[in-house]
LOVEX-947253 format. One line per field, with one value per atom (N, C-alpha, C): x negated, y, z; chain; residue in one letter; atom name. Coordinates in nm, 4 decimals, padded with zeros to 6 digits, always signed. Each point is the difference from the previous one (the first is absolute). Layout:
<sites>
c1 X/... .
c2 Y/... .
c3 Z/... .
zase A/... .
gudo A/... .
gupa CA/... .
</sites>
This chain:
<sites>
c1 +00.6074/+00.0955/-00.0698/+00.0643/-00.0512/+00.0452/-00.0948/+00.0299/+00.0714/-00.0471/+00.0619/+00.1445/+00.0262/+00.1373/+00.0889/-00.0545/+00.0773/+00.0393/-00.0885/+00.0312/+00.1004/-00.0169/+00.0879/+00.1453/+00.0261/+00.1385/+00.0492/-00.0851/+00.0431/-00.0146/-00.0666/-00.0206/-00.0931/-00.0983/-00.0945/+00.0061/-00.0312/-00.0047/-00.1179/+00.0040/-00.1085/-00.1203/-00.0990/-00.1166/-00.1275/-00.1089/-00.1308/-00.0376/-00.0185/-00.0331/-00.1254/-00.0922/-00.1219/+00.0275/+00.1167/+00.0351/+00.0748/+00.0216/+00.0742/-00.0970/+00.0270/-00.0808/+00.0945/-00.0085/+00.0872/-00.0505/+00.0899/-00.0390/+00.0701/+00.0823/+00.0730/+00.1196/+00.0300/+00.1151/-00.0396/+00.0153/-00.0385/+00.0839/+00.1265/+00.0848/-00.0443/-00.0433/-00.0483/-00.1289/-00.0883/-00.1245/+00.0307/+00.0940/+00.0378/+00.0606/+00.0815/+00.0608/-00.1069/-00.0968/-00.1080/-00.0822/-00.0307/-00.0798/+00.0725/+00.1316/+00.0734/+00.0179/+00.0001/+00.0157/-00.1320/-00.1120/-00.1290/-00.0711/+00.0461/-00.0702/+00.0953/-00.0326/+00.0863/+00.0129/-00.1076/+00.0054/+00.0973/-00.0064/+00.0905/+00.1429/+00.0185/+00.1337/+00.0604/-00.0809/+00.0486/+00.0360/-00.0795/+00.0309/+00.1338/+00.0239/+00.1253/+00.1183/-00.0127/+00.1068/+00.0254/-00.1049/+00.0156/+00.0678/-00.0374/+00.0607/+00.1482/+00.0339/+00.1410/+00.0849/-00.0581/+00.0749/+00.0338/-00.0828/+00.0210/+00.0816/+00.0342/+00.0722/+00.1455/+00.0531/+00.1422/+00.0582/+00.1285/+00.0667/+00.1073/+00.0096/+00.1130/+00.0410/+00.1262/+00.0567/-00.0187/-00.0916/-00.0279/+00.1190/+00.0795/+00.1133/+00.1059/-00.0069/+00.0940/-00.0510/-00.1199/-00.0591/+00.0155/+00.0846/+00.0330/-00.1226/-00.0909/-00.1174/-00.0862/-00.0134/-00.0757/+00.0679/+00.1305/+00.0716/-00.0072/+00.0069/-00.0122/-00.1363/-00.1048/-00.1354/-00.0183/+00.0543/-00.0110/+00.0671/+00.1224/+00.0721/-00.0720/-00.0531/-00.0729/-00.1260/-00.0634/-00.1261/+00.0202/+00.1227/+00.0249/-00.0222/+00.0092/-00.0118/-00.1459/-00.0316/-00.1346/+00.0029/-00.0742/-00.0884/+00.0801/-00.0677/+00.0621/+00.0833/+00.1161/+00.0896/-00.0447/-00.0865/-00.0465/-00.1433/-00.0134/-00.1327/-00.0856/+00.0609/-00.0776/-00.0929/+00.0300/-00.0860/-00.1203/-00.0013/-00.1074/-00.0510/-00.0632/-00.0396/-00.1002/-00.0947/-00.0973/+00.0685/+00.0868/+00.0733/+00.0916/+00.0659/+00.0879/-00.0787/-00.1171/-00.0841/-00.0447/-00.0375/-00.0425/+00.1133/+00.1197/+00.1135/+00.0393/-00.0071/+00.0317/-00.1028/-00.1270/-00.1052/+00.0207/+00.0354/+00.0261/+00.1193/+00.1052/+00.1191/-00.0343/-00.0774/-00.0396/-00.0833/-00.0921/-00.0832/+00.0854/+00.0947/+00.0882/+00.0821/+00.0543/+00.0791/-00.0858/-00.1230/-00.0918/-00.0341/-00.0221/-00.0337/+00.1170/+00.1229/+00.1169/+00.0300/-00.0297/+00.0279/-00.1096/-00.1174/-00.1078/-00.0495/+00.0563/-00.0351/-00.1465/-00.0740/-00.1425/-00.0864/+00.0549/-00.0775/-00.0019/-00.1024/-00.0129/+00.1159/+00.0511/+00.1088/+00.0836 .
c2 -01.9695/-00.0537/-00.1038/-00.1127/-00.1051/+00.0337/+00.0401/+00.0471/-00.1058/-00.1234/-00.1076/-00.0220/+00.0015/-00.0202/+00.1188/+00.1208/+00.1189/-00.0043/-00.0489/-00.0148/-00.1133/-00.1094/-00.1156/+00.0364/+00.0811/+00.0348/+00.1216/+00.0576/+00.1128/+00.1348/+00.0050/+00.1273/+00.0907/-00.0618/+00.0731/-00.0561/+00.0814/-00.0532/-00.0941/-00.0797/-00.0939/+00.0800/+00.0154/+00.0827/-00.0752/+00.0476/-00.0574/+00.0349/-00.0990/+00.0275/+00.0855/-00.0053/+00.0804/+00.1494/+00.0343/+00.1414/+00.0584/-00.0824/+00.0435/+00.0433/+00.1149/+00.0502/+00.0453/-00.0606/+00.0347/+00.1280/+00.0953/+00.1281/+00.0246/-00.0944/+00.0212/+00.0907/+00.0848/+00.0890/+00.1262/-00.0031/+00.1124/+00.1242/-00.0174/+00.1168/+00.0718/-00.0755/+00.0617/+00.0776/-00.0588/+00.0682/+00.1305/-00.0034/+00.1203/+00.1060/-00.0426/+00.0943/+00.0674/-00.0778/+00.0576/+00.0986/-00.0381/+00.0877/+00.1320/-00.0089/+00.1227/+00.0874/-00.0591/+00.0821/+00.0634/-00.0560/+00.0494/+00.0898/-00.0015/+00.0727/+00.0970/+00.1300/+00.1002/-00.0212/-00.0361/-00.0199/-00.1112/-00.1109/-00.1118/+00.0386/+00.0737/+00.0439/+00.0870/+00.0883/+00.0848/-00.0856/-00.1029/-00.0917/-00.0699/-00.0408/-00.0666/+00.0933/+00.1258/+00.0982/+00.0168/+00.0086/+00.0169/-00.1222/-00.1164/-00.1221/-00.0058/+00.0326/-00.0061/+00.1010/+00.1105/+00.0988/-00.0534/-00.0910/-00.0544/-00.1282/-00.0517/-00.1263/+00.0166/-00.1047/-00.0049/-00.1275/-00.0068/-00.1165/-00.0474/-00.1284/-00.0555/-00.1298/-00.0320/-00.1136/-00.1284/-00.0851/-00.1249/-00.0956/+00.0061/-00.0935/+00.0257/+00.1132/+00.0303/-00.0485/-00.0572/-00.0503/-00.1519/-00.0482/-00.1421/-00.0890/+00.0372/-00.0859/-00.0088/+00.1107/-00.0041/-00.0932/+00.0142/-00.0812/-00.1487/-00.0332/-00.1403/-00.0555/+00.0755/-00.0440/-00.0034/+00.0977/+00.0076/-00.1218/-00.0295/-00.1132/-00.1329/-00.0145/-00.1226/-00.0130/+00.1125/-00.0024/-00.0209/+00.0053/-00.0185/-00.1436/-00.0937/-00.1399/-00.0416/-00.0847/-00.0516/-00.1499/-00.0576/+00.0685/+00.0722/+00.0800/+00.0833/-00.0862/+00.0498/-00.0800/-00.0083/+00.0877/-00.0038/-00.0513/-00.1312/-00.0607/+00.0314/+00.0462/+00.0361/+00.1184/+00.0767/+00.1114/-00.0465/-00.1269/-00.0574/-00.1276/+00.0087/-00.1224/-00.0867/+00.0588/-00.0804/-00.0713/+00.0719/-00.0591/-00.1113/+00.0229/-00.1009/-00.1288/+00.0136/-00.1162/-00.0693/+00.0773/-00.0563/-00.0782/+00.0583/-00.0679/-00.1259/+00.0064/-00.1188/-00.1103/+00.0367/-00.0990/-00.0625/+00.0823/-00.0532/-00.0963/+00.0386/-00.0844/-00.1337/+00.0043/-00.1232/-00.0894/+00.0595/-00.0768/-00.0619/+00.0774/-00.0503/-00.1180/+00.0120/-00.1084/-00.1232/+00.0225/-00.1114/-00.0710/+00.0778/-00.0556/-00.0792/+00.0541/-00.0704/-00.1288/-00.0007/-00.1202/-00.1067/+00.0392/-00.0948/+00.0162/-00.0759/+00.0162/-00.0295/-00.0635/-00.0295/+00.1231/+00.1086/+00.1227/+00.0732/+00.0785/+00.0737/+00.0950/+00.0111/+00.0928/-00.0301 .
c3 +04.0813/-00.0928/-00.0862/-00.0173/-00.0874/-00.1418/-00.0843/-00.1343/-00.0830/+00.0055/-00.0796/+00.0414/+00.1300/+00.0467/-00.0359/+00.0060/-00.0366/-00.1474/-00.0854/-00.1424/-00.0193/+00.0750/-00.0131/+00.0282/+00.1006/+00.0329/-00.0777/-00.0844/-00.0819/+00.0664/+00.1146/+00.0680/-00.0797/-00.0644/-00.0847/-00.1411/-00.1002/-00.1364/-00.0146/-00.1041/-00.0261/-00.0496/+00.0854/-00.0299/+00.0320/-00.0540/+00.0279/+00.1445/+00.0854/+00.1406/+00.0179/-00.0955/+00.0108/-00.0143/-00.0527/-00.0184/+00.1201/+00.1015/+00.1175/+00.1090/+00.0556/+00.1114/+00.1100/+00.1151/+00.1107/+00.0659/+00.0171/+00.0606/+00.1325/+00.0420/+00.1249/-00.0242/+00.0962/-00.0098/-00.0762/-00.1320/-00.0850/+00.0247/+00.0343/+00.0249/+00.1269/+00.0991/+00.1237/-00.0266/-00.0820/-00.0345/-00.0741/-00.0941/-00.0735/+00.0903/+00.0954/+00.0937/+00.0863/+00.0463/+00.0805/-00.0821/-00.1252/-00.0851/-00.0269/-00.0267/-00.0311/+00.1231/+00.1176/+00.1199/+00.0448/-00.0435/+00.0446/-00.1016/-00.1243/-00.1050/-00.0693/+00.0035/-00.0624/-00.1502/-00.0670/-00.1452/-00.0358/+00.0724/-00.0272/+00.0349/+00.1082/+00.0390/-00.1101/-00.0597/-00.1096/-00.1207/-00.0277/-00.1105/+00.0240/+00.1233/+00.0343/-00.0259/+00.0403/-00.0220/-00.1495/-00.0789/-00.1453/-00.0630/+00.0436/-00.0542/+00.0360/+00.1229/+00.0398/-00.0759/-00.0419/-00.0788/-00.1389/-00.0515/-00.1346/-00.0010/+00.1159/+00.0084/-00.0409/-00.0610/-00.0328/+00.0582/+00.0033/+00.0558/-00.0972/-00.0163/-00.0738/+00.0677/-00.0105/+00.0713/-00.0799/+00.0449/-00.0704/+00.0025/+00.1048/+00.0100/-00.1067/-00.0670/-00.1079/-00.1358/-00.0021/-00.1244/-00.0034/-00.0914/-00.0043/-00.0171/-00.0899/-00.0224/+00.1261/+00.0729/+00.1253/+00.0997/+00.0157/+00.0980/-00.0353/-00.1288/-00.0402/+00.0380/-00.0292/+00.0363/+00.1508/+00.0681/+00.1463/+00.0648/-00.0432/+00.0593/-00.0288/-00.1205/-00.0332/+00.0838/+00.0328/+00.0743/+00.1494/+00.0478/+00.1427/+00.0459/-00.0912/+00.0368/+00.0050/+00.0962/+00.0143/-00.0231/-00.0890/-00.0936/-00.1068/-00.0760/-00.1011/-00.0943/-00.0438/-00.0828/-00.1451/-00.0461/-00.1380/-00.0020/-00.0033/+00.0074/-00.1217/-00.1091/-00.1189/+00.0298/+00.1029/+00.0376/+00.0818/+00.0365/+00.0813/-00.0662/-00.1183/-00.0720/+00.0757/+00.0682/+00.0756/+00.1165/+00.0685/+00.1118/-00.0498/-00.1117/-00.0577/-00.0278/-00.0609/-00.0294/+00.1287/+00.1004/+00.1280/+00.0658/+00.0033/+00.0625/-00.0770/-00.1323/-00.0800/+00.0243/+00.0134/+00.0282/+00.1381/+00.0993/+00.1341/-00.0012/-00.0741/-00.0082/-00.0652/-00.1082/-00.0693/+00.0914/+00.0744/+00.0925/+00.1108/+00.0525/+00.1052/-00.0522/-00.1224/-00.0577/-00.0249/-00.0458/-00.0255/+00.1316/+00.1040/+00.1311/+00.0568/-00.0159/+00.0522/-00.0754/-00.1303/-00.0783/+00.0170/+00.0527/+00.0217/+00.1447/+00.0934/+00.1418/+00.0315/-00.0912/+00.0246/-00.0184/-00.0585/-00.0160/+00.1331/+00.0219/+00.1259/+00.0181/+00.1212/+00.0218/+00.1130 .
zase A/A/A/A/A/A/A/A/A/A/A/A/A/A/A/A/A/A/A/A/A/A/A/A/A/A/A/A/A/A/A/A/A/A/A/A/A/A/A/A/A/A/A/A/A/A/A/A/A/A/A/A/A/A/A/A/A/A/A/A/A/A/A/A/A/A/A/A/A/A/A/A/A/A/A/A/A/A/A/A/A/A/A/A/A/A/A/A/A/A/A/A/A/A/A/A/A/A/A/A/A/A/A/A/A/A/A/A/A/A/A/A/A/A/A/A/A/A/A/A/A/A/A/A/A/A/A/A/A/A/A/A/A/A/A/A/A/A/A/A/A/A/A/A/A/A/A/A/A/A/A/A/A/A/A/A/A/A/A/A/A/A/A/A/A/A/A/A/A/A/A/A/A/A/A/A/A/A/A/A/A/A/A/A/A/A/A/A/A/A/A/A/A/A/A/A/A/A/A/A/A/A/A/A/A/A/A/A/A/A/A/A/A/A/A/A/A/A/A/A/A/A/A/A/A/A/A/A/A/A/A/A/A/A/A/A/A/A/A/A/A/A/A/A/A/A/A/A/A/A/A/A/A/A/A/A/A/A/A/A/A/A/A/A/A/A/A/A/A/A/A/A/A/A/A/A/A/A/A/A/A/A/A/A/A/A/A/A/A/A/A/A/A/A/A/A/A/A/A/A/A/A/A/A/A/A/A/A/A/A/A/A/A/A/A .
gudo M/M/M/D/D/D/L/L/L/E/E/E/K/K/K/A/A/A/I/I/I/T/T/T/I/I/I/G/G/G/L/L/L/L/L/L/P/P/P/E/E/E/I/I/I/D/D/D/P/P/P/D/D/D/K/K/K/V/V/V/R/R/R/F/F/F/I/I/I/G/G/G/N/N/N/G/G/G/S/S/S/L/L/L/M/M/M/G/G/G/A/A/A/K/K/K/M/M/M/S/S/S/S/S/S/L/L/L/T/T/T/N/N/N/R/R/R/I/I/I/R/R/R/K/K/K/D/D/D/V/V/V/V/V/V/E/E/E/V/V/V/T/T/T/K/K/K/R/R/R/M/M/M/T/T/T/N/N/N/F/F/F/E/E/E/L/L/L/S/S/S/E/E/E/T/T/T/L/L/L/S/S/S/F/F/F/M/M/M/N/N/N/N/N/N/Y/Y/Y/M/M/M/A/A/A/A/A/A/L/L/L/F/F/F/L/L/L/P/P/P/H/H/H/T/T/T/D/D/D/M/M/M/E/E/E/Q/Q/Q/F/F/F/P/P/P/K/K/K/L/L/L/K/K/K/A/A/A/L/L/L/L/L/L/E/E/E/A/A/A/R/R/R/K/K/K/A/A/A/L/L/L/R/R/R/Q/Q/Q/K/K/K/T/T/T/L/L/L/S/S/S/N/N/N/P/P/P/N/N/N/M/M/M/G/G/G/G/G/G .
gupa N/CA/C/N/CA/C/N/CA/C/N/CA/C/N/CA/C/N/CA/C/N/CA/C/N/CA/C/N/CA/C/N/CA/C/N/CA/C/N/CA/C/N/CA/C/N/CA/C/N/CA/C/N/CA/C/N/CA/C/N/CA/C/N/CA/C/N/CA/C/N/CA/C/N/CA/C/N/CA/C/N/CA/C/N/CA/C/N/CA/C/N/CA/C/N/CA/C/N/CA/C/N/CA/C/N/CA/C/N/CA/C/N/CA/C/N/CA/C/N/CA/C/N/CA/C/N/CA/C/N/CA/C/N/CA/C/N/CA/C/N/CA/C/N/CA/C/N/CA/C/N/CA/C/N/CA/C/N/CA/C/N/CA/C/N/CA/C/N/CA/C/N/CA/C/N/CA/C/N/CA/C/N/CA/C/N/CA/C/N/CA/C/N/CA/C/N/CA/C/N/CA/C/N/CA/C/N/CA/C/N/CA/C/N/CA/C/N/CA/C/N/CA/C/N/CA/C/N/CA/C/N/CA/C/N/CA/C/N/CA/C/N/CA/C/N/CA/C/N/CA/C/N/CA/C/N/CA/C/N/CA/C/N/CA/C/N/CA/C/N/CA/C/N/CA/C/N/CA/C/N/CA/C/N/CA/C/N/CA/C/N/CA/C/N/CA/C/N/CA/C/N/CA/C/N/CA/C/N/CA/C/N/CA/C/N/CA/C/N/CA/C/N/CA/C/N/CA/C/N/CA/C/N/CA/C/N/CA/C/N/CA/C/N/CA/C/N/CA/C/N/CA/C/N/CA/C/N/CA/C/N/CA/C/N/CA/C .
</sites>
C-alpha cells in the first residue's frame, strides 16, 4: 500500500509515516494464534463474553460522519491539513504552469 496515496484519498488519517508499520493480514495472524494456543483461545472466550453490541446506524452523528467519509477524497479537508496544503500547492503550481507555457510541464 502506498501510504501517501492512502492518506490522500482519505483511506487513512493524516499520520506520521514513521509511525506506520505494515503487519500484513493481522486478523489471520490472530486467528492462527488463537487456534494454536490454549491461553489465547481462553482470552478470546473471555473477551467475547464481555462484548456488547449497539446499532451505529441508529446514531445520527455516526451516520453523518460515515456518509461524509464515503467520498474519496474525504469531504472534510479540515481533518487533513497537510493534505489540504499539498493539494493547494499542486493546484497553484498547475495554474502557474498553464499560465506560463515556458515553464516545464
